[in-house]
C-alpha positions as CSV (number, residue, x, y, z in Angstrom):
1,M,-143.2,-21.2,21.5
2,L,-142.8,-25.0,20.9
3,K,-141.2,-24.4,17.2
4,Q,-138.3,-21.8,18.8
5,N,-137.7,-24.4,21.6
6,H,-137.2,-26.4,18.8
7,S,-134.8,-24.5,17.1
8,M,-132.9,-23.7,20.1
9,K,-132.3,-27.2,21.0
10,Q,-131.5,-27.9,17.2
11,S,-128.7,-25.2,17.3
12,S,-127.0,-26.8,20.3
13,T,-126.6,-30.1,18.5
14,E,-125.2,-27.6,15.8
15,L,-122.8,-26.5,18.3
16,D,-122.1,-29.6,19.6
17,G,-120.9,-30.9,16.6
18,E,-119.0,-27.9,15.4
19,F,-117.6,-28.8,18.6
20,E,-116.3,-31.8,18.4
21,N,-114.6,-31.3,14.3
22,V,-112.6,-28.5,15.9
23,E,-111.7,-31.1,18.8
24,N,-110.8,-33.6,15.9
25,V,-108.7,-31.0,14.3
26,I,-106.7,-29.7,17.2
27,L,-105.6,-33.5,18.3
28,A,-104.8,-34.0,14.3
29,V,-102.2,-31.1,14.5
30,I,-101.2,-32.6,18.2
31,R,-100.1,-35.4,16.6
32,L,-98.6,-34.2,13.3
33,Y,-96.7,-31.4,15.1
34,L,-95.5,-34.2,17.5
35,S,-94.6,-36.3,14.6
36,Y,-92.5,-33.7,12.9
37,E,-90.8,-32.2,16.4
38,L,-89.8,-36.0,17.1
39,N,-88.1,-36.0,13.1
40,L,-91.0,-39.1,12.6
41,N,-92.0,-36.9,9.7
42,K,-95.5,-38.9,9.2
43,E,-98.6,-39.5,10.4
44,I,-98.5,-41.9,12.9
45,T,-100.5,-43.1,15.9
46,N,-101.4,-41.8,19.5
47,E,-99.6,-44.9,21.2
48,E,-96.4,-44.1,18.2
49,I,-96.1,-40.9,19.7
50,L,-96.1,-42.1,23.0
51,L,-93.6,-44.4,22.4
52,N,-90.9,-42.2,21.0
53,I,-91.9,-39.0,23.6
54,S,-90.2,-39.9,26.9
55,N,-87.5,-38.7,27.9
56,T,-88.6,-35.4,25.6
57,K,-89.2,-31.6,26.6
58,Y,-92.8,-32.1,26.0
59,P,-95.6,-32.6,28.8
60,L,-96.2,-36.6,29.1
61,K,-99.0,-36.7,31.2
62,K,-101.3,-33.9,29.1
63,I,-100.4,-35.7,25.7
64,Q,-101.2,-38.7,26.9
65,K,-104.7,-37.4,28.5
66,C,-105.5,-35.8,25.0
67,F,-104.8,-39.0,23.5
68,E,-107.2,-40.9,25.8
69,Y,-110.0,-38.0,24.9
70,S,-109.2,-38.8,21.0
71,S,-109.8,-42.3,21.7
72,L,-113.3,-41.8,23.5
73,I,-114.5,-39.7,20.5
74,E,-113.6,-41.7,17.7
75,F,-114.7,-45.0,19.5
76,A,-116.8,-44.5,22.5
77,K,-118.9,-41.2,20.4
78,H,-118.2,-39.1,23.5
79,E,-119.6,-35.5,23.6
80,S,-118.3,-32.8,23.5
81,D,-117.3,-31.4,27.0
82,E,-116.0,-27.0,26.9
83,K,-113.1,-28.0,29.3
84,I,-111.8,-30.7,27.9
85,F,-112.0,-28.3,24.3
86,Y,-109.8,-25.5,26.0
87,N,-107.5,-28.4,27.3
88,L,-107.1,-29.7,24.2
89,I,-106.5,-25.8,23.3
90,S,-104.1,-25.6,26.0
91,V,-101.6,-27.9,25.1
92,A,-101.4,-27.1,22.0
93,E,-100.4,-23.6,22.9
94,D,-98.0,-25.6,25.2
95,L,-96.6,-27.5,22.7
96,I,-96.2,-24.9,19.7
97,N,-94.7,-22.6,22.4
98,R,-91.8,-24.6,24.2
99,K,-89.9,-24.1,20.6
């Protein structure tokens, strides 16, 4: 039984790592998408995007939240959170569907 619990815990940890990888990809997609939509046409930082996004059709507050979470992942090693994961997906879909 102890062996089975260990393997279940390991699987959960692997799943968390995969969530985190997907979150990083979604955040990179959001940054790259906005960079090209704002005609900046290069990889730029979150701050540069936020400086260029004011007075546009994009949801500034939602994007700021995504970038705040991005910083937490990168610097504080924040653990994956299902609610935040689905929020990132929602923001990405919203951006793409605004066209």
